[in-house]
Wavefront OBJ file of the C-alpha trace (Angstrom):
o trace
v -8.832 18.570 -41.182
v -8.186 14.866 -41.675
v -4.884 13.836 -43.250
v -2.991 10.562 -43.814
v -0.642 9.431 -41.065
v 3.133 9.440 -41.413
v 3.270 5.962 -43.000
v -0.252 5.922 -44.472
v -0.549 2.451 -42.958
v -2.634 0.941 -40.175
v 0.542 0.940 -38.089
v 0.214 4.703 -37.719
v -2.120 3.723 -34.872
v 0.208 3.615 -31.843
v 0.790 0.145 -30.449
v 0.186 -1.832 -33.655
v 2.518 -3.854 -35.857
v 1.825 -5.964 -38.953
v 3.613 -9.105 -40.099
v 3.257 -10.943 -43.409
v 4.429 -14.154 -45.015
v 3.876 -15.721 -48.423
v 4.328 -19.086 -50.082
v 5.160 -18.096 -53.644
v 4.861 -21.663 -54.935
v 1.359 -22.025 -53.507
v 0.529 -18.380 -54.378
v -1.014 -17.606 -51.022
v -0.100 -15.798 -47.832
v -0.948 -14.578 -44.348
v -1.178 -11.134 -42.741
v -1.194 -10.654 -38.952
v -2.142 -7.498 -37.053
v -0.300 -7.634 -33.737
v -1.079 -5.194 -30.921
v 1.676 -4.624 -28.377
v -0.844 -5.394 -25.624
v -4.142 -7.305 -25.659
v -6.683 -5.174 -27.516
v -10.447 -4.844 -27.298
v -12.056 -5.824 -30.613
v -15.335 -6.348 -32.463
v -16.356 -7.777 -35.828
v -18.945 -7.148 -38.536
v -19.753 -9.788 -41.179
v -21.627 -8.590 -44.256
v -20.761 -11.131 -46.958
v -22.854 -14.197 -47.706
v -19.945 -16.667 -47.728
v -17.656 -15.879 -44.758
v -14.862 -18.045 -43.411
v -13.897 -17.084 -39.880
v -12.500 -18.302 -36.562
v -13.044 -17.034 -32.992
v -15.452 -14.310 -34.055
v -17.924 -15.310 -31.316
v -15.269 -14.271 -28.797
v -15.652 -10.712 -30.087
v -19.273 -10.431 -29.016
v -19.373 -7.582 -26.451
v -21.068 -10.036 -24.055
v -18.264 -12.615 -24.254
v -15.832 -13.470 -21.454
v -12.497 -12.868 -23.172
v -13.113 -9.252 -24.148
v -9.650 -8.725 -25.656
v -7.625 -10.280 -28.463
v -3.911 -10.923 -28.901
v -3.773 -10.761 -32.718
v -5.971 -10.746 -35.812
v -5.177 -12.993 -38.776
v -6.136 -12.457 -42.415
v -5.248 -15.394 -44.661
v -5.543 -16.833 -48.109
v -6.179 -20.540 -48.603
v -9.941 -20.624 -48.088
v -10.916 -22.626 -44.984
v -7.464 -24.227 -44.917
v -6.074 -20.775 -44.163
v -7.827 -20.670 -40.802
v -5.035 -22.955 -39.583
v -2.647 -20.006 -39.874
v -4.120 -18.767 -36.581
v -2.818 -21.979 -34.951
v 0.739 -20.970 -35.800
v 0.115 -17.454 -34.504
v -1.308 -18.861 -31.262
v 1.750 -21.083 -30.774
v 4.113 -18.135 -31.244
v 2.120 -15.942 -28.856
v 2.030 -18.711 -26.281
v 5.819 -18.915 -26.403
v 5.880 -15.164 -25.668
v 3.717 -15.703 -22.582
v 0.707 -13.956 -24.103
v -2.930 -14.947 -23.880
v -6.029 -15.094 -21.719
v -5.216 -16.105 -18.145
v -7.804 -18.058 -16.180
v -5.468 -19.125 -13.372
v -1.785 -18.563 -12.711
v -1.060 -22.305 -12.752
v -2.696 -22.877 -16.172
v -1.345 -22.082 -19.652
v -2.408 -18.764 -21.110
v -4.678 -19.072 -24.154
v -4.029 -16.520 -26.934
v -7.243 -15.179 -28.468
v -6.678 -14.928 -32.228
v -9.703 -14.284 -34.449
v -9.171 -14.901 -38.149
v -10.843 -14.513 -41.532
v -9.938 -16.048 -44.873
v -10.315 -15.440 -48.588
v -10.396 -17.867 -51.503
v -7.237 -17.900 -53.643
v -7.109 -21.597 -54.570
v -7.583 -20.705 -58.261
v -4.534 -18.413 -58.386
v -2.496 -21.005 -60.287
v -0.209 -22.069 -57.444
v 0.770 -25.530 -56.260
v -1.493 -25.544 -53.245
v -0.685 -27.528 -50.106
v -3.063 -27.255 -47.109
v -0.471 -28.013 -44.431
v 1.543 -24.817 -45.022
v -0.642 -22.455 -43.013
v 0.427 -22.957 -39.390
v 4.029 -22.273 -40.437
v 2.981 -19.250 -42.513
v 1.078 -17.848 -39.533
v 4.081 -18.289 -37.254
v 6.414 -16.697 -39.813
v 4.058 -13.744 -40.326
v 3.581 -12.874 -36.655
v 7.318 -13.202 -35.975
v 7.950 -10.636 -38.747
v 5.572 -8.019 -37.302
v 6.879 -4.466 -37.743
v 5.715 -0.911 -38.317
v 6.521 -1.057 -42.035
v 5.065 -3.681 -44.361
v 4.495 -4.257 -48.075
v 1.318 -3.698 -50.089
v 0.014 -5.422 -53.225
v 1.322 -8.950 -53.701
v 1.997 -9.498 -50.023
v 0.536 -11.468 -47.156
v -3.110 -12.467 -47.430
v -3.462 -10.570 -50.703
v -0.663 -12.423 -52.488
v -2.929 -14.623 -54.629
v -6.034 -12.407 -54.574
v -8.129 -11.289 -57.556
v -10.306 -8.151 -57.372
v -12.936 -8.439 -60.080
v -10.961 -8.813 -63.318
v -7.730 -7.382 -61.850
v -4.997 -8.734 -59.614
v -6.018 -8.036 -56.032
v -3.736 -7.494 -53.090
v -3.089 -6.184 -49.616
v -3.808 -2.506 -49.026
v -3.626 -0.116 -46.120
v -4.354 3.531 -45.337
v -4.548 5.807 -42.333
v -5.973 9.145 -41.284
v -5.223 11.526 -38.432
v -8.139 13.647 -37.241
v -7.343 17.198 -36.128
v -7.486 16.257 -32.432
v -4.672 13.768 -33.193
v -6.911 10.675 -33.090
v -5.562 8.114 -35.570
v -7.652 5.686 -37.622
v -6.131 3.006 -39.841
v -7.305 0.227 -42.140
v -5.780 -2.918 -43.580
v -7.481 -5.012 -46.277
v -6.920 -8.062 -48.432
v -8.935 -7.485 -51.620
v -10.328 -10.552 -53.392
v -13.751 -9.202 -54.344
v -16.264 -10.528 -56.850
v -17.100 -6.934 -57.749
v -15.005 -4.394 -59.608
v -12.921 -1.615 -58.024
v -13.273 0.552 -61.170
v -16.014 2.784 -62.543
v -17.382 0.974 -65.635
v -15.644 1.836 -68.888
v -12.848 3.756 -67.177
v -9.513 3.261 -65.436
v -10.768 5.301 -62.457
v -11.204 3.714 -59.037
v -14.615 4.035 -57.402
v -12.754 5.451 -54.395
v -11.125 8.253 -56.455
v -12.854 11.064 -54.577
v -11.226 9.895 -51.329
v -7.672 9.591 -52.697
v -4.899 11.323 -50.773
v -1.682 12.432 -52.451
v -1.965 10.210 -55.523
v -1.878 7.065 -53.371
v -3.556 4.987 -56.077
v -2.551 6.708 -59.288
v -4.461 9.979 -59.287
v -6.860 9.068 -62.124
v -10.002 11.219 -62.399
v -13.158 11.215 -64.509
v -13.197 13.560 -67.500
v -15.853 15.107 -69.714
v -16.195 11.922 -71.780
v -17.821 10.101 -68.862
v -21.595 9.993 -69.405
v -22.630 7.816 -66.477
v -22.034 4.277 -65.234
v -23.754 1.165 -66.546
v -26.244 0.179 -63.854
v -25.942 -3.568 -64.505
v -23.332 -5.821 -62.889
v -19.861 -4.646 -63.975
v -18.341 -6.394 -66.974
v -14.944 -6.382 -65.270
v -16.181 -8.242 -62.204
v -15.434 -11.936 -61.877
v -17.176 -13.476 -64.852
v -18.714 -16.443 -63.074
v -19.870 -15.689 -59.541
v -19.101 -18.804 -57.547
v -19.749 -19.313 -53.845
v -16.627 -19.213 -51.634
v -14.449 -17.892 -54.493
v -14.259 -14.287 -53.353
v -14.036 -12.068 -50.247
v -12.548 -8.829 -49.008
v -11.381 -8.988 -45.394
v -10.297 -6.006 -43.338
v -9.113 -4.640 -40.005
v -9.734 -1.079 -38.812
v -8.059 0.326 -35.728
v -7.772 3.375 -33.511
v -6.059 4.234 -30.245
v -9.232 5.682 -28.697
v -10.453 3.733 -25.662
v -13.837 2.374 -26.786
v -16.205 -0.156 -25.253
v -17.074 -3.345 -27.090
v -20.460 -2.025 -28.185
v -18.842 1.155 -29.492
v -16.269 -0.838 -31.452
v -19.075 -2.923 -32.917
v -20.650 0.268 -34.251
v -17.285 1.331 -35.705
v -17.002 -2.039 -37.474
v -20.508 -1.666 -38.898
v -19.822 1.846 -40.157
v -16.413 0.855 -41.528
v -18.047 -1.849 -43.652
v -19.551 0.944 -45.736
v -16.052 1.535 -47.078
v -16.463 -1.617 -49.165
v -19.388 -0.004 -50.984
v -17.324 3.139 -51.603
v -14.626 1.138 -53.394
v -16.236 -1.977 -54.907
v -19.351 -2.672 -56.981
v -21.244 -4.804 -56.099
v -20.272 -5.675 -52.550
v -21.546 -7.833 -49.649
v -22.771 -10.309 -52.270
v -23.957 -13.896 -51.673
v -20.556 -15.115 -52.902
v -18.279 -12.766 -50.904
v -17.238 -13.354 -47.303
v -16.787 -9.673 -46.470
v -15.622 -9.247 -42.864
v -14.361 -6.243 -40.880
v -12.563 -6.453 -37.539
v -12.355 -3.274 -35.443
v -9.879 -2.940 -32.596
v -8.456 -0.355 -30.251
v -5.133 -0.118 -28.486
v -6.959 2.082 -25.919
v -4.153 4.551 -25.258
v -6.282 7.701 -25.658
v -9.491 8.803 -23.938
v -12.319 9.997 -26.139
v -13.202 13.624 -25.393
v -16.018 15.854 -26.528
v -19.503 14.810 -27.580
v -19.297 10.996 -27.674
v -21.984 10.246 -30.313
v -20.433 12.812 -32.636
v -16.880 11.567 -32.106
v -17.893 7.931 -32.562
v -19.673 8.900 -35.766
v -16.568 10.729 -36.950
v -14.273 7.773 -36.233
v -16.640 5.361 -37.980
v -16.906 7.613 -41.032
v -13.128 8.045 -41.277
v -12.670 4.276 -40.839
v -14.983 3.641 -43.807
v -12.989 6.084 -45.935
v -9.733 4.403 -44.868
v -11.094 1.021 -45.935
v -12.110 2.407 -49.334
v -8.669 3.956 -49.842
v -6.951 0.764 -48.667
v -8.962 -1.319 -51.150
v -7.910 0.908 -54.044
v -4.287 0.916 -52.840
v -4.262 -2.878 -52.611
v -5.372 -3.193 -56.243
v -3.144 -0.370 -57.470
v -0.023 -1.767 -55.792
v -0.620 -5.346 -56.964
v 1.567 -6.839 -59.681
v 0.679 -9.314 -62.402
v 0.936 -12.893 -61.143
v 0.699 -15.572 -63.817
v -2.687 -15.177 -65.508
v -3.833 -12.616 -62.917
v -3.196 -9.294 -64.677
v -2.632 -6.186 -62.585
v -4.476 -2.878 -62.887
v -1.296 -1.076 -63.959
v -0.496 -3.643 -66.656
v -4.096 -3.476 -67.915
v -4.019 0.307 -68.303
v -0.377 1.005 -69.051
l 1 2 3 4 5 6 7 8 9 10 11 12 13 14 15 16 17 18 19 20 21 22 23 24 25 26 27 28 29 30 31 32 33 34 35 36 37 38 39 40 41 42 43 44 45 46 47 48 49 50 51 52 53 54 55 56 57 58 59 60 61 62 63 64 65 66 67 68 69 70 71 72 73 74 75 76 77 78 79 80 81 82 83 84 85 86 87 88 89 90 91 92 93 94 95 96 97 98 99 100 101 102 103 104 105 106 107 108 109 110 111 112 113 114 115 116 117 118 119 120 121 122 123 124 125 126 127 128 129 130 131 132 133 134 135 136 137 138 139 140 141 142 143 144 145 146 147 148 149 150 151 152 153 154 155 156 157 158 159 160 161 162 163 164 165 166 167 168 169 170 171 172 173 174 175 176 177 178 179 180 181 182 183 184 185 186 187 188 189 190 191 192 193 194 195 196 197 198 199 200 201 202 203 204 205 206 207 208 209 210 211 212 213 214 215 216 217 218 219 220 221 222 223 224 225 226 227 228 229 230 231 232 233 234 235 236 237 238 239 240 241 242 243 244 245 246 247 248 249 250 251 252 253 254 255 256 257 258 259 260 261 262 263 264 265 266 267 268 269 270 271 272 273 274 275 276 277 278 279 280 281 282 283 284 285 286 287 288 289 290 291 292 293 294 295 296 297 298 299 300 301 302 303 304 305 306 307 308 309 310 311 312 313 314 315 316 317 318 319 320 321 322 323 324 325 326 327 328 329 330 331 332 333 334
């Protein structure tokens, strides 16, 4: 059996906290995943228009090997500066990669961004270092979904996007969690319905409990009419973090990230487009040893991670609230 964790958040993975900050005037925000200790991580980029920082450091062949935090941010490329504020805060805590005892530690903070500059806010590019610092300082086990953090100004197809999270505990007590900021070009809904593509994976009514009925005769195979009407480069992106406590090597985490990316396709249509910057980070707090048949257990973790991403995407859209001209799912189908 696989069931949601106690919080149904990525922070059900032991050793993880999440902090968020928003600028409501600019209609943007930042989300930080903060491990208690440096964590091994990997990344998978599937979108055609990514915006990232420090992802080369996550190559299994790289020197650093471990990260101190992961940042998801709005603000397009300007939002990458939020990692600067996170680095400064971590440095003050004495965290980071140590080359020599007499030299400053260098925090390793990979980041990915989404485009929310058209959300109707009064945008100011210099806000992001301070937002990053505020977000990481607020890191805790509990955090908000919907209009929060990196998903504050997001738009998922025709509906207000947002920040979502979900978790699952496998029967041997291994925990897998996902965190997403949903700003996709594609639609999260089955065409002509109010049903999420991810409905078959829903746990406990976490995104409204809607199901297909006998009136459904099949989906339109063309691009969804409730996607973003004009597909513009750099105007979209869903960015995500998946995590577990199982001690995995860098190459194994890379495979988890690749498998987890399939969760996008379980919750959005289309996905990994030329105009999305879809990116998945995978990390481990490495507090549990993997037992049993390793290929099977890795496959199981990767499959559960993909399902968690799909559920988190639907939760992010379901929990979002109308923001200006960006109308929420629940207001659309009330």
